[in-house]
C-alpha positions as CSV (number, residue, x, y, z in Angstrom):
1,X,-2.7,-17.3,-46.1
2,X,-1.7,-16.5,-49.8
3,X,-4.6,-16.0,-51.6
4,X,-3.7,-18.3,-54.3
5,X,-3.0,-20.9,-51.8
6,X,-6.8,-20.1,-50.3
7,X,-8.4,-20.4,-53.3
8,X,-6.7,-23.6,-54.2
9,X,-8.6,-25.1,-51.0
10,X,-11.7,-23.4,-51.7
11,X,-14.7,-25.9,-52.7
12,X,-15.6,-23.0,-55.2
13,X,-12.2,-22.3,-55.9
14,X,-10.5,-20.8,-58.8
15,X,-7.0,-20.2,-59.4
16,X,-5.6,-16.5,-58.8
17,X,-7.4,-14.4,-61.3
18,X,-9.3,-16.7,-63.7
19,X,-13.1,-17.0,-63.6
20,X,-14.7,-18.6,-61.1
21,X,-15.7,-22.2,-62.3
22,X,-19.5,-22.2,-63.5
23,X,-20.0,-25.5,-62.1
24,X,-19.7,-26.4,-58.2
25,X,-16.2,-28.5,-58.3
26,X,-13.0,-27.7,-56.3
27,X,-9.8,-27.9,-58.3
28,X,-8.9,-31.2,-56.0
29,X,-11.8,-32.7,-58.0
30,X,-10.6,-31.6,-61.3
31,X,-6.6,-32.6,-60.6
32,X,-8.4,-35.9,-59.9
33,X,-10.6,-35.9,-63.0
34,X,-7.4,-35.4,-64.6
35,X,-5.3,-38.1,-63.3
36,X,-8.4,-40.7,-64.1
37,X,-8.3,-39.2,-68.0
38,X,-4.3,-39.6,-67.6
39,X,-4.8,-43.3,-66.6
40,X,-7.4,-43.7,-69.0
41,X,-5.4,-42.9,-71.8
42,X,-3.8,-46.2,-71.1
43,X,-6.5,-48.1,-70.3
44,X,-8.8,-48.2,-73.5
45,X,-11.3,-45.3,-72.7
46,X,-13.4,-46.8,-70.2
47,X,-13.1,-44.7,-67.3
48,X,-13.5,-41.7,-69.1
49,X,-16.9,-43.2,-70.6
50,X,-18.2,-44.0,-67.1
51,X,-17.4,-40.4,-66.2
52,X,-19.1,-39.1,-69.2
53,X,-21.8,-41.1,-68.6
54,X,-22.6,-40.1,-64.8
55,X,-21.8,-36.1,-65.6
56,X,-24.5,-36.5,-68.6
57,X,-27.1,-37.9,-66.0
58,X,-26.4,-35.6,-63.6
59,X,-25.7,-31.9,-64.9
60,X,-28.0,-30.0,-67.2
61,X,-26.5,-30.0,-71.0
62,X,-25.5,-26.2,-70.3
63,X,-23.7,-27.0,-66.7
64,X,-21.8,-30.1,-68.4
65,X,-20.4,-28.1,-71.5
66,X,-19.4,-25.4,-68.7
67,X,-17.4,-28.1,-66.7
68,X,-15.8,-29.6,-70.0
69,X,-15.0,-25.4,-70.8
70,X,-13.2,-25.4,-67.3
71,X,-10.9,-28.1,-67.8
72,X,-9.9,-27.1,-71.7
73,X,-8.9,-23.6,-70.4
74,X,-8.0,-23.9,-66.5
75,X,-4.5,-24.1,-65.4
76,X,-5.5,-25.4,-62.0
77,X,-6.4,-28.5,-64.1
78,X,-3.0,-29.1,-66.0
79,X,-0.6,-27.3,-63.9
80,X,1.7,-29.3,-61.6
81,X,2.2,-28.4,-58.1
82,X,5.4,-26.7,-58.3
83,X,3.9,-24.1,-60.7
84,X,1.4,-22.7,-58.7
85,X,2.3,-19.7,-56.6
86,X,3.3,-20.8,-52.8
87,X,1.7,-20.1,-49.9
88,X,3.0,-17.5,-47.2
89,X,3.8,-13.8,-47.0
90,X,6.5,-13.9,-49.7
91,X,8.1,-11.2,-51.7
92,X,9.9,-12.8,-54.5
93,X,9.3,-16.2,-55.9
94,X,12.1,-18.0,-57.9
95,X,11.4,-20.7,-60.3
96,X,14.8,-22.2,-60.9
97,X,14.5,-24.8,-63.5
98,X,15.8,-26.9,-65.8
99,X,15.0,-26.6,-69.5
100,X,11.8,-27.2,-70.7
101,X,10.3,-27.4,-67.1
102,X,7.6,-25.0,-68.1
103,X,8.4,-22.2,-66.6
104,X,7.3,-19.8,-69.1
105,X,3.8,-21.4,-68.7
106,X,4.0,-21.1,-64.8
107,X,5.0,-17.0,-65.4
108,X,2.5,-16.3,-67.8
109,X,-0.3,-18.2,-66.0
110,X,0.6,-16.3,-62.6
111,X,0.7,-13.2,-64.2
112,X,-2.5,-13.6,-66.0
113,X,-3.9,-14.4,-62.6
114,X,-2.5,-11.5,-60.8
115,X,-4.1,-9.2,-64.0
116,X,-7.2,-10.6,-63.6
117,X,-7.9,-11.0,-59.7
118,X,-7.3,-6.9,-59.3
119,X,-8.5,-4.4,-62.3
120,X,-6.2,-1.9,-63.2
121,X,-3.0,-3.4,-61.8
122,X,0.0,-2.5,-63.6
123,X,2.7,-5.3,-64.3
124,X,6.2,-5.5,-65.1
125,X,7.4,-7.8,-68.2
126,X,11.3,-8.3,-68.2
127,X,13.2,-10.2,-70.5
128,X,17.1,-9.8,-71.9
129,X,15.7,-8.6,-75.3
130,X,12.3,-7.2,-76.5
131,X,12.1,-10.2,-78.9
132,X,12.4,-12.5,-76.0
133,X,9.4,-11.2,-74.1
134,X,7.5,-11.1,-77.1
135,X,8.3,-14.6,-78.6
136,X,8.1,-16.3,-75.1
137,X,6.1,-14.3,-72.5
138,X,4.0,-13.0,-74.6
139,X,2.9,-14.6,-77.8
140,X,4.8,-18.1,-77.4
141,X,3.1,-21.3,-77.1
142,X,2.9,-21.0,-73.2
143,X,2.7,-17.1,-73.6
144,X,0.1,-14.6,-72.0
145,X,-2.2,-14.7,-75.1
146,X,-3.0,-18.4,-74.7
147,X,-3.4,-18.2,-70.8
148,X,-7.6,-18.1,-69.4
149,X,-10.6,-18.1,-71.0
150,X,-10.8,-16.4,-74.6
151,X,-12.7,-13.8,-73.5
152,X,-10.3,-12.6,-70.7
153,X,-7.2,-12.8,-72.9
154,X,-5.2,-9.6,-73.3
155,X,-4.3,-7.3,-76.0
156,X,-0.3,-6.9,-77.5
157,X,0.5,-3.7,-79.1
158,X,3.9,-4.2,-79.8
159,X,4.6,-0.6,-80.7
160,X,3.6,0.7,-77.0
161,X,5.6,-2.2,-75.0
162,X,2.3,-3.1,-73.7
163,X,-0.2,-6.0,-73.1
164,X,-3.9,-5.2,-71.9
165,X,-6.4,-7.0,-70.1
166,X,-10.1,-6.5,-70.7
167,X,-10.6,-5.5,-67.1
168,X,-8.0,-2.6,-67.5
169,X,-4.8,-4.5,-65.9
170,X,-1.7,-3.9,-68.2
171,X,1.7,-4.9,-68.7
172,X,5.0,-3.3,-69.8
173,X,7.5,-4.8,-71.6
174,X,11.2,-3.8,-70.3
175,X,14.4,-5.4,-71.5
176,X,17.7,-5.9,-69.4
177,X,20.1,-4.4,-72.0
178,X,18.3,-1.2,-70.7
179,X,18.0,-1.3,-67.2
180,X,17.3,2.6,-66.8
181,X,13.8,1.7,-68.7
182,X,13.0,0.2,-65.5
183,X,13.0,3.4,-63.3
184,X,9.5,4.6,-64.6
185,X,7.5,1.6,-63.5
186,X,5.5,1.8,-60.5
187,X,3.5,-1.5,-59.9
188,X,2.9,-4.5,-57.7
189,X,3.6,-7.4,-60.0
190,X,6.7,-8.1,-61.9
191,X,7.8,-11.5,-63.8
192,X,11.4,-11.9,-64.9
193,X,12.2,-14.2,-67.2
194,X,15.5,-16.0,-67.7
195,X,17.1,-13.6,-65.3
196,X,20.4,-15.5,-65.6
197,X,20.8,-14.4,-68.9
198,X,20.6,-10.9,-68.2
199,X,24.4,-9.1,-68.5
200,X,23.2,-6.1,-66.3
201,X,21.3,-8.6,-63.5
202,X,22.1,-6.6,-60.4
203,X,21.0,-3.3,-62.2
204,X,17.8,-4.5,-63.6
205,X,16.8,-6.2,-60.2
206,X,17.6,-3.2,-58.1
207,X,15.7,-0.6,-60.2
208,X,13.0,-3.3,-60.0
209,X,12.7,-2.9,-56.4
210,X,12.4,0.8,-56.5
211,X,9.5,0.4,-58.7
212,X,7.5,-2.2,-56.6
213,X,6.0,0.6,-54.6
214,X,2.5,0.9,-55.1
215,X,-0.1,-0.2,-52.5
216,X,-1.9,-3.6,-53.5
217,X,-4.9,-5.3,-52.6
218,X,-2.4,-8.3,-51.5
219,X,1.3,-7.0,-51.7
220,X,3.9,-6.4,-54.2
221,X,5.0,-9.6,-55.6
222,X,8.2,-10.7,-58.2
223,X,8.4,-13.7,-60.0
224,X,11.8,-14.7,-61.4
225,X,11.9,-17.8,-63.8
226,X,15.3,-19.0,-64.6
227,X,17.7,-21.9,-66.1
228,X,20.6,-20.9,-63.1
229,X,24.0,-19.7,-63.8
230,X,26.5,-18.9,-61.2
231,X,25.5,-15.6,-60.5
232,X,26.2,-14.3,-56.8
233,X,23.1,-11.7,-57.5
234,X,20.7,-15.1,-57.7
235,X,22.4,-16.7,-54.5
236,X,21.6,-13.2,-52.8
237,X,18.3,-13.2,-53.7
238,X,17.5,-16.8,-53.0
239,X,18.9,-16.0,-49.6
240,X,16.4,-13.4,-48.5
241,X,14.0,-14.4,-46.1
242,X,11.3,-13.0,-48.2
243,X,12.0,-15.2,-50.8
244,X,10.3,-18.7,-51.7
245,X,12.5,-20.7,-54.1
246,X,11.0,-23.5,-56.0
247,X,13.8,-25.8,-57.7
248,X,12.7,-28.1,-60.8
249,X,14.2,-30.8,-63.3
250,X,13.7,-30.9,-67.0
251,X,12.4,-34.8,-66.2
252,X,9.2,-33.4,-64.3
253,X,7.6,-31.8,-67.2
254,X,8.6,-35.0,-69.9
255,X,5.0,-35.6,-70.6
256,X,4.8,-32.5,-72.4
257,X,7.8,-33.0,-74.5
258,X,8.5,-34.3,-77.9
259,X,10.7,-37.6,-77.0
260,X,13.0,-36.6,-79.9
261,X,13.7,-33.6,-78.0
262,X,14.3,-34.9,-74.5
263,X,16.2,-38.1,-76.1
264,X,18.8,-35.2,-77.5
265,X,18.6,-33.3,-74.2
266,X,19.8,-36.1,-72.3
267,X,22.5,-37.8,-74.7
268,X,23.9,-34.5,-74.4
269,X,23.8,-33.0,-71.1
270,X,22.9,-36.3,-68.6
271,X,26.0,-36.9,-66.2
272,X,27.9,-33.7,-67.2
273,X,28.8,-30.8,-65.3
274,X,26.7,-28.8,-67.6
275,X,23.8,-31.3,-67.2
276,X,23.5,-30.4,-63.3
277,X,23.1,-27.1,-64.2
278,X,20.8,-27.2,-67.6
279,X,18.6,-30.5,-66.6
280,X,18.7,-30.2,-62.8
281,X,19.0,-26.3,-62.2
282,X,21.8,-26.7,-59.9
283,X,24.0,-23.8,-59.3
284,X,27.3,-24.6,-59.9
285,X,30.2,-23.5,-58.0
286,X,31.4,-20.3,-59.0
287,X,34.7,-21.8,-60.6
288,X,34.1,-25.7,-60.8
289,X,33.7,-26.5,-64.2
290,X,34.3,-22.9,-65.4
291,X,37.1,-22.1,-67.9
292,X,38.1,-18.8,-66.7
293,X,37.9,-19.8,-62.9
294,X,40.4,-16.9,-62.0
295,X,37.8,-14.4,-63.2
296,X,35.8,-13.0,-60.4
297,X,32.7,-10.8,-60.8
298,X,33.8,-8.6,-57.3
299,X,34.6,-5.2,-57.7
300,X,38.4,-4.6,-58.4
301,X,41.1,-5.2,-56.2
302,X,38.9,-8.1,-54.8
303,X,37.8,-8.9,-58.6
304,X,37.9,-8.5,-62.0
305,X,35.5,-5.6,-62.3
306,X,36.5,-1.9,-62.4
307,X,33.8,1.0,-63.0
308,X,36.9,3.7,-62.7
309,X,38.3,1.6,-66.3
310,X,38.1,4.6,-68.8
311,X,39.3,5.7,-72.3
312,X,42.6,7.1,-71.2
313,X,43.2,8.4,-75.3
314,X,46.0,5.9,-76.3
315,X,45.5,3.1,-79.2
316,X,42.3,1.3,-79.3
317,X,42.6,-2.5,-79.0
318,X,40.3,-5.0,-80.6
319,X,40.1,-8.4,-80.1
320,X,38.0,-10.0,-83.0
321,X,36.2,-13.5,-83.3
322,X,35.0,-13.8,-86.9
323,X,31.9,-15.6,-86.5
324,X,28.7,-14.0,-88.1
325,X,26.6,-15.5,-85.4
326,X,27.5,-13.2,-83.7
327,X,30.5,-11.1,-84.6
328,X,31.9,-10.5,-81.4
329,X,35.0,-7.9,-80.4
330,X,36.4,-7.2,-77.0
331,X,37.4,-3.0,-76.7
332,X,40.6,-2.6,-74.6
333,X,43.3,-0.4,-74.0
334,X,46.9,-1.1,-72.5
335,X,47.5,0.7,-69.2
336,X,51.3,0.2,-68.3
337,X,51.3,-4.0,-68.4
338,X,48.0,-4.4,-67.5
339,X,44.6,-4.7,-69.9
340,X,41.7,-2.4,-69.3
341,X,38.3,-3.8,-71.1
342,X,36.1,-0.8,-72.1
343,X,33.4,-2.4,-74.1
344,X,32.5,-5.9,-75.5
345,X,30.3,-5.7,-78.8
346,X,28.0,-8.3,-80.3
347,X,26.6,-8.1,-83.6
348,X,24.2,-10.7,-84.7
349,X,23.9,-12.0,-88.3
350,X,26.2,-9.7,-89.3
351,X,30.0,-9.5,-91.2
352,X,33.5,-7.8,-90.7
353,X,32.1,-4.2,-92.4
354,X,29.5,-3.9,-90.3
355,X,31.6,-4.6,-87.2
356,X,34.5,-2.4,-88.7
357,X,31.9,0.4,-89.0
358,X,30.4,0.2,-85.6
359,X,34.0,0.1,-83.9
360,X,34.9,3.0,-85.8
361,X,31.6,5.1,-85.1
362,X,32.1,4.3,-81.3
363,X,36.0,5.5,-81.5
364,X,36.4,8.3,-84.2
365,X,39.5,9.5,-85.5
366,X,41.5,6.7,-83.2
367,X,44.5,4.7,-83.8
368,X,42.6,1.1,-83.7
369,X,44.6,-2.0,-83.5
370,X,42.9,-5.2,-84.3
371,X,43.9,-8.2,-83.1
372,X,41.7,-11.3,-84.6
373,X,41.2,-14.5,-84.9
374,X,44.2,-15.8,-87.1
375,X,42.1,-17.7,-89.8
376,X,40.9,-14.2,-91.0
377,X,44.0,-13.8,-92.8
378,X,42.7,-16.6,-95.5
379,X,39.3,-16.3,-95.0
380,X,36.2,-13.8,-95.2
381,X,32.9,-13.5,-92.9
382,X,31.7,-10.7,-95.2
383,X,29.4,-10.7,-98.4
384,X,32.6,-8.8,-100.0
385,X,33.7,-11.5,-102.2
386,X,37.3,-11.8,-102.9
387,X,38.8,-10.3,-99.7
388,X,39.6,-11.7,-96.4
389,X,38.9,-10.7,-93.0
390,X,42.4,-8.9,-92.7
391,X,41.8,-7.2,-95.9
392,X,38.7,-5.8,-94.9
393,X,39.8,-4.3,-91.4
394,X,42.7,-2.6,-93.2
395,X,40.6,-0.9,-95.5
396,X,38.5,0.1,-92.7
397,X,41.8,2.0,-91.3
398,X,42.6,-0.5,-88.8
399,X,46.4,-2.1,-88.0
400,X,46.1,-5.8,-87.9
401,X,48.2,-7.9,-85.6
402,X,47.9,-11.4,-85.5
403,X,50.0,-14.8,-85.4
404,X,50.5,-16.6,-88.5
405,X,48.7,-19.4,-87.2
406,X,46.4,-20.7,-83.8
407,X,48.1,-21.5,-80.9
408,X,46.8,-24.4,-78.5
409,X,43.8,-23.0,-77.1
410,X,45.0,-24.1,-73.5
411,X,47.9,-22.2,-73.9
412,X,45.6,-19.0,-74.9
413,X,42.9,-19.6,-72.2
414,X,46.0,-19.8,-69.3
415,X,47.3,-16.7,-70.7
416,X,43.9,-15.0,-69.9
417,X,43.9,-17.0,-66.6
418,X,47.0,-15.3,-65.5
419,X,46.2,-12.0,-66.3
420,X,42.8,-12.2,-64.5
421,X,44.6,-13.2,-61.5
422,X,48.6,-14.5,-60.6
423,X,50.0,-14.4,-57.8
424,X,47.2,-11.9,-56.0
425,X,47.9,-9.5,-58.6
426,X,44.6,-8.8,-61.3
427,X,46.1,-7.4,-64.3
428,X,42.9,-7.8,-66.6
429,X,40.0,-5.5,-65.5
430,X,37.0,-5.0,-66.9
431,X,34.4,-1.9,-67.0
432,X,30.7,-2.8,-66.4
433,X,30.0,-1.8,-69.8
434,X,31.8,-5.1,-70.9
435,X,28.6,-7.0,-69.7
436,X,28.4,-9.6,-72.3
437,X,32.1,-10.5,-71.8
438,X,31.4,-10.3,-68.1
439,X,28.6,-13.0,-68.5
440,X,30.6,-15.0,-70.7
441,X,33.4,-15.3,-68.5
442,X,31.3,-16.5,-65.5
443,X,29.2,-19.0,-67.4
444,X,31.6,-20.5,-70.1
445,X,32.4,-24.0,-68.8
446,X,34.2,-27.1,-70.0
447,X,32.4,-29.9,-72.2
448,X,33.2,-32.8,-70.4
449,X,33.5,-35.1,-73.2
450,X,35.9,-33.1,-75.3
451,X,37.8,-31.1,-72.3
452,X,37.4,-28.2,-74.8
453,X,35.5,-25.3,-73.7
454,X,31.6,-26.1,-74.7
455,X,30.7,-24.5,-78.1
456,X,27.2,-25.6,-77.1
457,X,26.4,-22.7,-74.8
458,X,27.2,-19.8,-77.2
459,X,29.8,-18.0,-74.6
460,X,32.8,-18.9,-76.2
461,X,32.8,-16.0,-78.8
462,X,33.7,-13.1,-76.7
463,X,36.1,-15.3,-74.8
464,X,37.8,-16.2,-77.9
465,X,38.1,-12.2,-79.1
466,X,39.5,-11.4,-75.7
467,X,41.9,-14.4,-75.7
468,X,43.3,-13.2,-79.3
469,X,43.9,-9.8,-77.9
470,X,45.5,-11.0,-74.6
471,X,47.7,-13.6,-76.7
472,X,48.9,-10.6,-79.1
473,X,49.1,-7.6,-76.4
474,X,49.5,-9.3,-73.3
475,X,51.3,-12.6,-73.5
476,X,52.9,-13.9,-70.5
477,X,54.5,-16.7,-72.2
478,X,56.9,-14.2,-73.5
479,X,59.0,-11.2,-71.8
480,X,57.3,-8.0,-71.6
481,X,59.9,-6.4,-73.7
482,X,58.5,-8.3,-76.5
483,X,54.8,-7.2,-75.8
484,X,52.9,-5.6,-78.8
485,X,53.8,-2.1,-79.2
486,X,50.7,-0.2,-78.8
487,X,51.2,3.1,-76.8
488,X,50.8,2.9,-73.3
489,X,48.6,4.7,-70.9
490,X,49.5,5.6,-67.6
């Protein structure tokens, strides 16, 4: 039997890794007490008063205070059954749940329990960015620094990417944006948070598996907490016989959420295709509801991902979406009649000058052709007053090509769809370095109310940048002879 499950059934039990309770009481008794308190809140407080009076009679003052302390700090008292590690001989526990279900609390308490259960344990904490791990997994309201008794809580040293517990166990912070960092890990415990946000999810998971190699007092175990998106790697992980998957909806945690937040969540997503994903944690089919349903994350020629795509020395084509949160650019080249995407750039809280400088730094001395949002000819996203975005790009040495006005969104989307797949041919290929664009193609869905791409997801910016490029330079609504005149690579 799994250690956690065994401990929860023990009369003297404890949640994995927390201190044994100082009063003889099982977690089942404490949960019954929690239900009594919850009912009591709606019934005037009499049941609690009766319980309180009884405990004062039967327990010493120290025991009574200790019991109340156990209730205050013990997750076994407040957690829901799905938030506890499942029984059995599993290696991977996937918590696939809707927004605000309590995934972060579940992960933090599990990690804390593992750290306290065996002194000297090395743990991996993996998130999309270091800020995500810090703000959510460690310092957040449900993070590691809020778990367990105060004297058992760890120390966080941001400069070392390290969390250290009083018993010598420690955790190292890793980020999906640099999967190679994980190659140095050698432990038996890992928590991956919001796995479906990762642009390099497969590489992260593969590198982590090599690091889960230490002899363990129980066995190496990985916890994945995430709101889902269509990702083949997640489906493959869940299909493994050593994986246990727990699925939960946002409704399960409604008692702990601000009513205003939950009302807004329901108003925005309930009854929609996206709501199935964001509230109920359903994995949508790889094409249903997706804007770019022709896109496939399989390797070329079966799909649009092609690791052989490389810079062949011709013109650099850049699709640009002017949006400071973030500024987005897609880098590509023409190879005969195909668009080969080399990279995708997102600069948060940035401006046109910074984006141009970043592109020029990556491709010094090259002829760069910008295919931006046509609106950039009449507005600016820069701090430099009086200049349009187009003028700033030209000042940076870029050639600017763009239509005078926007085409219909459906037309440019359909154009890209045809490049992704038409007649069995895929003319739009992406190198894995363009991971943010790959994630956007996979995740961007239609808003069921408006029928337009859903801007609430934040995935539309790179897709828009790519559309501006393909509409200008690879427009299938025109004949090939009238396409853009960038030099062709062969």
